C-alpha positions as CSV (number, residue, x, y, z in Angstrom):
1,Q,80.9,8.0,-55.0
2,V,78.7,9.0,-52.0
3,Q,79.5,8.1,-48.4
4,L,77.6,8.5,-45.2
5,V,79.5,9.0,-41.9
6,E,77.6,8.7,-38.6
7,S,78.6,9.9,-35.2
8,G,77.2,10.5,-31.8
9,G,76.5,7.1,-30.4
10,G,77.7,5.9,-27.0
11,L,76.7,4.8,-23.5
12,V,74.0,6.7,-21.7
13,Q,71.9,6.2,-18.6
14,P,68.2,5.7,-18.8
15,G,66.5,9.0,-19.0
16,G,69.5,10.6,-20.7
17,S,69.9,12.1,-24.2
18,L,72.1,11.6,-27.2
19,R,72.3,13.3,-30.6
20,L,73.2,11.3,-33.6
21,S,74.6,12.9,-36.8
22,C,75.0,11.5,-40.3
23,A,76.8,13.5,-43.0
24,A,76.8,12.7,-46.7
25,S,79.8,13.5,-48.9
26,G,80.6,13.0,-52.5
27,S,79.1,14.0,-55.8
28,I,75.6,14.9,-54.5
29,S,73.1,16.9,-56.5
30,S,70.3,16.6,-54.0
31,I,69.0,14.4,-51.2
32,N,65.4,13.2,-51.0
33,T,64.4,11.3,-47.9
34,M,66.7,10.9,-44.9
35,D,66.0,8.1,-42.5
36,W,67.2,6.6,-39.2
37,Y,66.9,2.9,-38.7
38,R,67.9,0.7,-35.7
39,Q,68.6,-2.9,-35.1
40,A,68.7,-4.4,-31.7
41,P,70.3,-7.7,-31.0
42,G,68.2,-10.6,-32.2
43,K,65.7,-8.3,-33.8
44,E,65.0,-7.0,-37.4
45,R,66.1,-3.6,-38.5
46,E,63.3,-1.1,-38.0
47,L,62.6,2.4,-39.3
48,V,62.8,4.9,-36.4
49,A,62.3,8.3,-38.1
50,R,62.1,9.8,-41.6
51,I,62.3,13.3,-42.9
52,T,61.5,14.3,-46.5
53,S,63.1,16.9,-48.6
54,G,60.2,19.1,-47.7
55,G,60.7,18.7,-44.0
56,D,57.8,16.3,-43.3
57,T,58.6,13.9,-40.6
58,N,57.3,10.6,-39.3
59,Y,58.3,8.4,-36.4
60,A,57.9,4.9,-35.1
61,D,55.3,4.8,-32.3
62,S,57.9,3.6,-29.8
63,V,59.9,6.9,-30.1
64,K,57.2,9.5,-30.7
65,G,57.5,12.4,-28.3
66,R,61.1,11.4,-27.4
67,F,63.1,11.5,-30.6
68,T,63.3,14.4,-33.1
69,I,64.7,14.1,-36.6
70,S,66.0,17.1,-38.4
71,R,68.2,17.9,-41.4
72,D,70.6,20.6,-42.6
73,N,70.5,20.6,-46.4
74,Y,73.5,22.8,-46.7
75,K,75.6,20.4,-44.8
76,N,73.9,17.3,-46.3
77,T,73.4,16.1,-42.7
78,V,70.6,14.4,-40.8
79,Y,70.3,14.5,-37.0
80,L,68.5,12.4,-34.5
81,Q,67.9,14.0,-31.1
82,M,67.1,11.2,-28.6
83,N,65.7,12.2,-25.2
84,S,64.3,10.2,-22.3
85,L,66.2,7.2,-23.5
86,K,65.1,3.7,-22.4
87,P,67.1,0.5,-22.2
88,E,64.9,-0.8,-25.1
89,D,66.4,1.9,-27.3
90,T,69.7,0.1,-27.2
91,A,70.6,-0.8,-30.7
92,L,72.9,-0.1,-33.7
93,Y,71.5,3.0,-35.4
94,Y,71.9,3.4,-39.1
95,C,71.2,6.4,-41.3
96,K,69.9,6.0,-44.9
97,M,69.6,8.6,-47.6
98,A,68.0,8.6,-51.1
99,V,70.6,10.6,-53.1
100,W,70.6,12.1,-56.5
101,T,74.2,12.3,-57.8
102,T,75.1,13.9,-61.1
103,T,74.3,10.7,-62.9
104,V,72.2,8.2,-60.8
105,Y,69.7,7.9,-58.0
106,L,71.1,5.9,-55.0
107,T,70.1,4.5,-51.7
108,I,73.0,4.8,-49.3
109,W,73.4,3.4,-45.8
110,G,75.7,4.5,-43.1
111,Q,78.0,2.2,-41.2
112,G,76.0,2.3,-38.0
113,T,76.6,3.8,-34.6
114,L,76.0,2.0,-31.4
115,V,73.7,3.4,-28.7
116,T,73.6,1.6,-25.3
117,V,71.2,2.7,-22.7
118,S,72.1,1.2,-19.3
119,S,72.7,2.1,-15.7
């Protein structure tokens, strides 16, 4: 059994910063890609940022230059540093990981953490 636990969401003013964390626990052999998605009210879920096992990253155009994804392989954790936040960044943020356990390959989602950007 593998679980993802997210933290770090909250209310922040425009121009502010937040750092999201997502930690995986369970019978993990290795983790391939780690992603952050978000879903705003009335909109579809979208990929915000991805980091591969080799450390390659890519970002949605809307967050390039403002958000940074990183990972700590020893802690099985992915982070999303969000700077210069805008009201349009308000959404429920989810992490997703592609995980090798001792027996199977799984795609696991976190429960979501709410980010609200408002004055």
